[in-house]
C-alpha positions in Angstrom: 192.3 -106.3 48.9 193.8 -105.8 45.6 193.8 -102.1 46.4 195.2 -102.7 49.6 198.2 -104.9 48.2 198.9 -102.2 45.4 199.1 -99.2 47.8 201.4 -101.4 50.2 203.9 -102.2 47.1 203.9 -98.2 46.1 204.7 -97.1 49.7 207.4 -99.9 49.6 208.6 -98.6 46.5 208.7 -94.9 47.7 210.2 -95.8 51.1 212.9 -97.8 49.7 213.9 -95.5 46.9 214.0 -92.4 49.4 216.2 -94.4 51.5 219.3 -93.9 49.5 218.1 -90.8 47.3 220.1 -87.9 46.7 223.5 -89.4 48.1 226.9 -90.0 46.6 228.4 -93.4 47.2 232.4 -93.1 47.2 232.7 -97.0 46.8 234.1 -97.7 43.6 234.7 -101.4 43.6 233.5 -104.3 46.0 235.1 -107.6 46.7 235.2 -110.6 48.9 237.1 -113.3 50.2 235.8 -116.5 52.4 238.3 -117.4 55.0 237.0 -120.9 56.0 240.1 -121.5 58.3 238.9 -118.2 60.5 242.8 -117.7 61.0 244.0 -115.4 58.3 245.3 -111.8 59.5 244.7 -108.8 57.5 248.6 -109.1 56.1 247.7 -112.4 54.9 244.5 -111.6 53.2 245.6 -109.0 51.1 247.8 -111.4 49.1 244.4 -113.4 48.3 242.4 -113.5 45.4 239.1 -111.4 46.1 235.8 -112.0 44.1 234.0 -109.1 42.9 230.3 -108.2 43.8 227.9 -105.5 43.4 225.2 -104.2 45.8 225.0 -106.4 49.2 227.4 -109.0 50.3 224.7 -112.0 50.6 226.5 -115.1 51.8 223.9 -116.6 54.1 224.6 -118.6 57.3 228.5 -119.6 57.6 230.9 -120.6 59.9 233.8 -118.7 58.0 235.0 -115.3 58.4 234.6 -113.1 55.4 237.0 -110.5 54.2 235.5 -107.3 52.1 237.7 -105.1 50.3 236.4 -101.7 49.3 238.2 -99.4 46.7 237.1 -95.8 47.7 237.2 -92.8 45.3 239.2 -89.8 45.6 237.5 -87.1 47.6 238.0 -83.5 48.7 236.0 -83.7 51.8 237.6 -83.7 55.3 236.4 -87.0 56.0 234.1 -89.9 54.8 231.5 -92.2 56.7 231.7 -95.8 56.2 228.0 -97.0 57.0 227.1 -100.3 57.4 223.8 -102.2 57.6 222.0 -104.3 59.1 222.7 -103.8 62.7 222.4 -107.5 64.1 225.9 -108.3 62.7 228.3 -109.5 65.3 231.7 -108.5 64.7 232.9 -106.2 61.9 236.6 -104.8 62.1 237.9 -101.8 59.8 241.4 -102.1 58.5 242.4 -98.9 56.9 246.1 -98.0 55.7 245.4 -94.5 56.0 245.1 -95.0 59.9 247.6 -97.8 60.2 247.9 -97.4 64.0 244.2 -98.1 65.0 243.8 -101.8 64.3 241.2 -102.1 67.0 238.4 -100.4 65.4 235.5 -103.0 66.2 231.7 -102.6 65.8 228.8 -105.0 66.0 226.0 -105.9 68.4 228.8 -107.8 70.5 230.3 -104.6 71.4 229.2 -101.4 73.4 227.2 -98.8 71.5 230.2 -96.5 72.4 232.3 -98.1 69.8 230.1 -96.5 67.3 232.2 -93.6 65.8 228.8 -91.3 65.0 225.6 -91.3 66.8 223.5 -93.4 64.3 221.3 -96.4 64.1 223.7 -97.8 61.5 227.2 -99.0 62.3 229.6 -96.1 61.2 233.4 -95.7 60.7 234.7 -92.1 60.2 237.7 -92.5 57.7 239.9 -89.8 56.1 239.4 -88.7 52.6 242.3 -88.8 50.0 243.3 -87.3 47.0 243.9 -90.6 45.5 241.6 -94.0 45.2 242.6 -96.3 47.9 241.4 -99.6 49.7 240.0 -100.4 53.2 239.3 -103.9 54.3 236.6 -105.0 56.5 236.4 -108.3 58.5 233.0 -109.6 59.4 232.4 -112.7 61.6 228.9 -113.5 62.7 226.3 -116.1 64.0 223.5 -114.5 62.0 223.2 -114.4 58.4 226.1 -112.8 56.4 224.2 -110.0 54.7 226.0 -106.5 54.8 225.2 -103.4 53.0 228.1 -101.0 53.0 228.3 -97.5 51.6 230.8 -94.6 51.9 229.2 -91.1 51.9 230.3 -87.7 53.2 229.0 -86.2 56.3 226.3 -84.3 55.0 224.6 -87.6 53.2 225.3 -89.5 56.1 223.1 -87.1 58.4 220.5 -87.0 55.7 220.7 -91.0 55.5 220.4 -91.4 59.4 217.5 -88.7 59.8 215.4 -90.9 57.1 216.2 -94.2 58.7 215.1 -92.6 62.1 212.0 -91.6 60.8 211.0 -94.7 59.2 212.1 -96.6 62.0 210.1 -94.3 64.6 207.3 -94.4 62.3 206.9 -97.9 61.9 207.7 -98.6 65.7 204.9 -96.0 66.7 202.5 -98.2 64.0 203.3 -101.5 65.8 202.7 -99.9 69.3 199.3 -98.5 68.1 198.6 -101.9 66.7 199.4 -103.5 70.0 197.5 -101.1 71.9 194.1 -101.3 69.7 194.6 -105.5 70.1 194.7 -104.9 73.9 191.6 -102.8 73.9 189.9 -105.4 71.6 190.7 -108.2 73.8 190.0 -106.5 77.1 186.5 -106.1 75.8 186.2 -109.7 74.1 188.9 -112.0 75.9 189.0 -113.6 72.5 191.9 -116.4 72.4 192.9 -115.5 68.8 193.3 -111.7 69.9 195.4 -112.6 72.9 197.5 -114.9 70.9 198.0 -111.9 68.3 199.1 -109.7 71.2 201.8 -112.1 72.5 203.0 -112.3 68.7 203.1 -108.5 68.6 204.9 -108.0 71.9 207.8 -110.5 70.6 207.6 -108.7 67.2 208.2 -105.3 68.7 211.0 -106.7 71.0 212.7 -108.2 68.0 212.1 -104.9 65.9 213.5 -102.9 68.7 216.8 -105.1 68.8 217.1 -105.1 65.0 217.0 -101.3 64.7 219.3 -100.7 67.4 216.8 -99.3 70.1 217.7 -101.9 72.5 221.4 -101.3 72.2 221.2 -97.8 72.8 218.6 -97.9 75.8 220.5 -100.8 77.4 224.1 -100.7 76.6 224.9 -99.0 80.0 222.9 -101.7 82.1 223.5 -105.0 80.0 226.3 -106.1 78.4 226.6 -106.4 74.6 227.1 -110.1 74.6 223.4 -110.7 76.3 222.0 -108.1 74.2 223.1 -109.9 71.2 221.7 -113.2 72.7 218.5 -111.8 73.5 218.0 -110.5 69.9 218.8 -114.0 68.6 216.2 -115.3 71.1 213.3 -112.9 70.0 214.0 -113.5 66.1 213.2 -117.1 66.6 210.3 -116.5 69.3 208.6 -114.0 67.1 208.5 -116.3 64.1 206.9 -119.2 66.3 204.6 -116.8 67.8 203.4 -115.7 64.4 203.1 -119.3 63.4 201.4 -119.9 66.6 198.7 -117.1 65.4 198.2 -118.5 62.1 197.5 -121.9 63.6 194.8 -120.6 65.9 193.4 -118.5 62.9 192.9 -121.3 60.7 190.8 -123.5 63.3 188.1 -121.3 62.2 188.4 -122.4 58.5 188.0 -126.3 59.2 191.3 -127.4 57.8 192.2 -131.1 58.1 193.8 -132.5 61.2 197.1 -133.2 59.4 197.4 -129.7 57.9 196.8 -128.4 61.5 199.5 -130.6 62.9 202.1 -128.9 60.4 201.4 -125.6 62.7 202.3 -127.7 65.6 205.3 -129.2 64.1 206.7 -125.9 63.3 206.2 -124.7 66.8 207.8 -127.8 68.0 210.9 -127.0 66.0 211.1 -124.0 67.9 212.2 -126.0 71.0 214.8 -127.8 68.9 216.0 -124.3 67.8 216.2 -123.6 71.7 218.4 -126.6 72.7 220.8 -125.5 69.6 220.7 -122.1 70.9 221.4 -123.0 74.6 224.3 -125.2 73.2 226.1 -122.5 71.4 225.1 -123.5 68.1 223.4 -120.0 67.3 224.1 -120.0 63.6 222.3 -123.3 63.1 219.4 -122.3 64.9 218.9 -119.0 63.2 219.2 -120.8 59.9 216.4 -123.2 61.0 214.3 -120.6 61.8 215.1 -118.7 58.6 214.0 -121.6 56.6 210.8 -121.7 58.6 210.2 -118.0 57.8 210.7 -118.9 54.1 208.4 -121.7 53.7 205.6 -121.3 56.2 204.0 -118.5 54.4 203.8 -120.5 51.1 202.2 -123.3 53.3 199.4 -121.0 54.6 198.9 -119.2 50.9 198.6 -123.0 49.7 196.0 -123.8 52.4 194.1 -120.6 51.4 194.1 -121.5 47.8 193.5 -125.2 47.9 192.7 -126.6 51.8 189.9 -124.6 52.8 186.1 -126.2 52.6 184.8 -122.9 51.7 181.3 -124.7 50.9 181.1 -125.3 54.6 181.8 -121.9 55.7 179.2 -120.0 53.8 177.3 -118.9 56.9 180.4 -118.5 59.3 181.1 -114.8 60.5 184.8 -116.1 61.8 186.2 -116.5 58.4 187.4 -113.8 55.8 186.4 -114.2 52.1 188.8 -116.4 49.9 190.0 -113.3 48.0 190.8 -111.3 51.2 192.7 -114.7 52.9 194.4 -115.3 49.8 195.6 -111.6 49.0 196.8 -111.4 52.6 199.1 -114.5 52.6 200.3 -113.3 49.4 201.4 -110.3 50.7 203.0 -112.4 53.6 204.8 -114.4 51.1 206.2 -111.4 49.2 207.5 -109.9 52.4 209.2 -112.8 53.9 210.7 -113.4 50.6 212.1 -110.0 50.2 213.7 -110.8 53.9 214.6 -114.5 53.7 216.2 -115.0 50.1 219.0 -112.7 50.7 219.5 -113.9 54.2 220.0 -117.3 53.0 222.0 -116.4 49.9 219.3 -117.7 47.6 219.1 -114.3 45.9 221.3 -111.1 45.8 220.5 -108.3 47.9 219.5 -104.7 47.0 219.4 -101.4 48.6 216.1 -102.2 49.9 217.3 -105.4 51.8 218.4 -103.9 54.9 214.9 -102.2 55.3 213.0 -105.2 54.3 212.8 -106.6 58.0 211.4 -103.2 58.9 208.8 -103.0 56.2 208.4 -106.7 56.8 207.5 -106.1 60.6 204.9 -103.2 59.7 203.2 -105.0 56.7 202.7 -108.1 58.5 201.5 -106.7 61.3 199.2 -104.4 59.4 198.2 -107.4 57.8 197.2 -109.4 60.7 195.4 -106.6 62.2 193.4 -106.0 59.3 192.5 -109.7 59.4 191.4 -109.6 63.0 189.6 -105.9 62.5 187.5 -107.8 59.5 186.8 -110.9 61.7 185.8 -108.7 64.5 183.7 -106.5 62.5 181.8 -109.5 60.9 181.2 -110.9 64.5 180.0 -107.6 65.6 177.4 -107.7 62.8 176.4 -111.0 63.3 175.7 -110.2 67.0 173.7 -107.0 66.2 171.5 -109.0 63.8 171.2 -111.9 66.6 170.3 -109.1 69.2 167.6 -107.6 66.9 166.4 -111.2 66.0 166.0 -111.8 69.6 164.6 -108.6 70.3 161.7 -109.2 67.5 161.5 -112.6 69.0 160.9 -111.4 72.3 158.5 -108.7 71.2 156.5 -111.5 69.2 156.6 -113.7 72.4 155.4 -110.9 74.7 152.6 -110.0 72.3 151.5 -113.7 72.1 151.7 -113.9 75.8 149.5 -110.9 76.4 147.2 -112.6 74.0 147.0 -115.6 75.8 146.8 -113.5 78.9 143.7 -111.8 77.7 142.2 -114.8 76.3 142.7 -116.7 79.6 141.1 -113.7 81.3 138.2 -113.9 79.0 138.0 -117.7 79.7 138.3 -117.4 83.2 135.5 -114.8 83.4 133.0 -116.7 81.0 133.6 -120.1 83.0 133.4 -118.7 86.4 130.1 -117.0 85.2 128.8 -120.4 83.9 130.0 -121.7 87.3 128.1 -119.2 89.2 125.0 -119.8 87.2 125.3 -123.6 87.7 125.5 -123.2 91.4 122.7 -121.1 91.6 120.7 -123.7 89.7 122.0 -126.2 92.2 120.6 -124.2 95.1 117.2 -125.3 94.4 118.4 -129.1 95.0 119.1 -130.8 98.4 122.7 -129.9 98.9 122.7 -131.8 102.0 122.4 -134.9 99.9 125.6 -136.9 98.8 124.9 -135.8 95.0 124.2 -132.2 96.0 127.5 -132.2 98.0 129.5 -133.6 95.3 128.5 -131.4 92.7 128.9 -128.3 94.9 132.7 -129.5 95.4 133.2 -130.2 92.0 132.3 -126.3 91.3 134.4 -125.0 94.0 137.3 -127.4 92.8 137.0 -126.3 89.2 136.8 -122.6 90.6 140.2 -123.2 92.3 141.7 -124.7 89.3 140.7 -121.4 87.1 142.0 -119.2 90.0 145.4 -120.9 90.0 145.8 -120.7 86.4 145.2 -117.0 86.5 147.5 -116.6 89.4 150.3 -118.4 87.5 149.8 -116.3 84.6 150.0 -113.0 86.9 153.4 -114.6 88.2 154.5 -115.4 84.8 154.2 -111.7 83.6 155.4 -110.3 87.1 152.2 -108.6 87.7 151.9 -109.9 91.2 152.0 -106.7 93.6 153.3 -106.9 97.2 152.0 -104.5 100.1 153.5 -105.5 103.3 151.3 -104.7 106.5 150.8 -106.0 109.8 148.7 -109.4 109.7 147.2 -111.2 112.6 148.2 -114.7 111.8 145.9 -116.6 114.2 143.0 -114.6 113.0 143.9 -115.5 109.4 144.3 -119.0 109.9 140.8 -119.3 111.7 138.9 -117.3 108.8 140.8 -119.6 106.2 139.8 -122.8 108.3 136.0 -121.7 108.6 135.8 -121.0 104.9 136.5 -124.4 103.9 134.1 -127.3 103.0 135.1 -129.1 106.2 136.1 -126.8 109.2 135.3 -129.4 111.4 138.2 -131.4 110.4 140.8 -128.7 111.0 142.7 -128.6 114.4 144.1 -125.2 114.8 146.8 -125.4 117.9 149.1 -122.6 119.0 152.0 -123.5 121.2 152.6 -120.1 121.9 151.8 -118.6 125.6 148.9 -116.3 125.8 151.1 -113.4 126.5 152.5 -113.5 123.1 148.8 -113.7 121.4 147.7 -112.4 119.2 150.5 -113.5 116.7 151.5 -110.7 114.3 153.7 -110.9 111.3 154.6 -108.4 108.6 153.8 -109.6 105.3 151.3 -109.4 102.2 147.9 -110.5 103.5 146.4 -111.5 100.4 149.4 -113.6 99.5 149.6 -114.8 102.5 146.0 -116.1 102.5 146.8 -117.8 99.0 149.8 -119.7 100.7 148.0 -120.7 103.7 144.7 -121.6 101.8 146.5 -123.7 99.4 148.6 -125.7 102.1 145.2 -126.3 104.0 143.2 -127.3 100.8 145.8 -129.4 100.0 145.8 -131.2 103.1 142.0 -131.4 103.2 141.9 -133.0 99.8 144.4 -135.6 99.8 144.1 -136.9 103.4 142.3 -139.8 104.6 138.2 -139.1 104.7 137.2 -137.7 108.1 140.6 -137.6 109.3 142.0 -134.4 111.1 144.3 -131.7 109.5 146.6 -130.1 112.1 147.6 -126.6 111.8 150.2 -125.9 114.4 151.9 -122.6 115.3 155.3 -122.9 116.7 157.8 -120.2 117.4 161.4 -119.6 118.4 163.2 -116.3 118.8 163.0 -114.9 115.4 160.4 -117.0 113.5 157.1 -118.2 113.8 156.4 -121.5 111.8 153.1 -122.8 110.6 153.0 -126.5 110.2 150.1 -127.7 108.3 150.0 -131.7 108.6 147.6 -134.5 107.4 147.6 -138.5 107.3 148.5 -140.0 104.1 145.3 -140.7 101.7 144.9 -142.6 98.8 147.3 -140.4 96.8 150.3 -141.6 98.7 153.4 -139.7 99.7 154.5 -137.0 97.4 158.1 -137.0 95.7 160.0 -134.9 97.8 162.1 -133.6 94.9 159.0 -132.7 92.6 156.8 -131.5 95.2 157.2 -128.0 94.3 157.5 -128.3 90.5 154.8 -126.8 88.4 152.1 -129.4 87.1 153.5 -132.2 89.3 150.8 -134.4 90.4 151.5 -138.2 91.7 149.8 -141.0 89.7 147.0 -141.6 92.3 146.2 -137.8 92.9 144.5 -137.7 89.5 141.4 -139.0 91.4 140.9 -135.6 92.5 140.2 -132.5 90.6 143.3 -130.4 90.5 145.7 -128.7 88.2 149.3 -129.4 89.8 149.7 -125.5 90.5 148.7 -125.1 94.0 152.1 -126.1 95.9 154.2 -124.5 93.1 152.4 -121.1 93.5 152.8 -121.5 97.3 156.4 -121.9 97.0 156.8 -119.1 94.5 154.7 -116.5 96.4 156.5 -117.7 99.9 159.8 -117.0 98.2 158.6 -113.7 97.0 157.6 -112.7 100.6 160.9 -113.8 102.1 159.6 -116.8 103.7 161.0 -120.6 103.7 158.5 -123.3 102.6 159.7 -126.8 103.4 158.4 -130.4 103.0 158.8 -132.7 105.9 158.5 -136.4 105.2 157.1 -138.4 108.5 155.9 -142.0 108.5 152.3 -142.0 107.1 152.2 -138.1 107.4 152.6 -135.3 105.0 153.8 -132.0 106.6 154.7 -128.7 105.1 156.3 -125.9 107.4 156.1 -122.3 106.5 158.7 -119.9 108.4 157.8 -116.5 108.9 159.9 -113.6 110.4 158.1 -112.1 113.6 156.9 -108.6 113.3 159.4 -106.2 114.9 
């Protein structure tokens, strides 16, 4: 930041020194008189006592009329050019005894650009050169600050000054547009509020810059009256100041400053509305002077906040903030640039040859500082996001590795447990399986197999390893096969409401997954229904769908919770009397969704029913 600051100061020194280099000023003496009555004419003013000054006239905001008397040295040139800056002055009238018949020579931003006597960004009067020194008078009346730099040069030097000013102005204007374009691209990608506020600030700043330099006056003078162009410039002066404060208020939100300091920004923005009331009431000079005071004081407020009011110990891990040295350096530059602009404007310091250009460089340097602040902040955010993405990828890799290890462990465990259960079942084959104990042991082994199988299916579903192969499936035949394979096929009532002409019922689905779905529904009904009760499997149909309804009478487990029935691991309190995992209906719902089916739970008095809707095969 220190290097940036030194480079900026060097560039400003070079730019300001070259703006008047290699020119000869024919003004030998400068003096002014303040007419507080605003009624004196040229003949009356000539009898008044003038006060000498050097450099620029700097009298701040005033309701008075200021008369400037210039003593012009003798010259051998055909003519001389009287150049006046800045170009936001309202009304400047020239009184030249060498041209006594021309008393209507008026320039200013309240007059058409065509009044200018040369094609220039500055206000120019062309006056005759004389062989003897002589006096000319200028009458200045403006609602803006009474800041006026006057030089009298020959045509060659005037042309040189014009070209240098045009180059500097166009270069800065282009840079401001580039900053705006970069900010627009950044906002389009991130939609970040701070960047959006900067864009508003930059648009208003560019509008003010165009008015200050004279671009607006040149481009629009044929379409908009000078009076409204003048008012527009005054508005953009105040609006650009307010938008800059708004930006800094948003910027400091990331720095955790206290609430009462944040309210200072809100207060400064509120002053803008007071300025607008004064502006609309015709008190433009008062409104502009208040705005200039804000421009002078608020950079100091922001510098003091950067130095003393930011809790840096709380911001160590924040990517949204600049280092303290950068923040302080940026606002120090801001203070210097605004001081160069405002102190002469408020008559708190004498102006210099650089003062008319201070606004130009202020617009460029402050925009450059702000775009740097945004760029640095965006770069830190991007770096943090890159670290977060890398960390997330590493975590995802670790999680995937862990899940693969768990899957291999579960596969191994499933294999070993199933092998042990198979051996146990073979050992039980020598027992009387018709006995109560034999049936109980056999059912327990099958239930454990079911639990293990469902855990494996859930793991495969989680890992995305469930493959789907659609084919023609005989629905009635599949249901018959599932029913005959249960422990109690005699308890299952398979009923088809379809006419014989529509049999066999064929659907297009994955037979393996459809078997899992229907098996889970029928096993669930057998397990949780009343002992020895009938489980009904009804096949219904409409024009487009086949509906398989599996229903059973409510057993000791009671009615399931309709909001949780398809949730992983859900089991009602009384369902724990049976061996189970709480995964059967969850898997059923997931597989049905994968196959484009709709599974619903239908609550009826003392009956639990699940309806599976399948599309007919074409």
